[in-house]
C-alpha angles and dihedrals in degrees: 000000000000123000119237113223123180123209111233093253090051092048089051094054091041093053088052095055124100115267094251093053090048089054093046093051091045092050089049092051094046091050092052094046095047101038108010091243122143147089097282127172132174108236117236116251094011138080092230135091139227126227114199113212111171108293091345131087127202116198114200148160121221138191133172098299108010138059108197113201108215100174143005125193150122119282092236091063133062096290095137100047 
């Protein structure tokens, strides 16, 4: 099983989200880590991936043992910049 690590910037945004959104994102990440299920897409021009969870996007990098969450945000904002 892979370990989920959040960057300081991602953790700050995650902590500021409503509780329901935090639970939804946590469940989406857990589902991906445990079963490989999720709406995942490799981002163009980057080595990172996007996980779509409702209105939220989680940008992350992964290797054999770790998933590093780089950014968490709503699709309507500047998530991809």
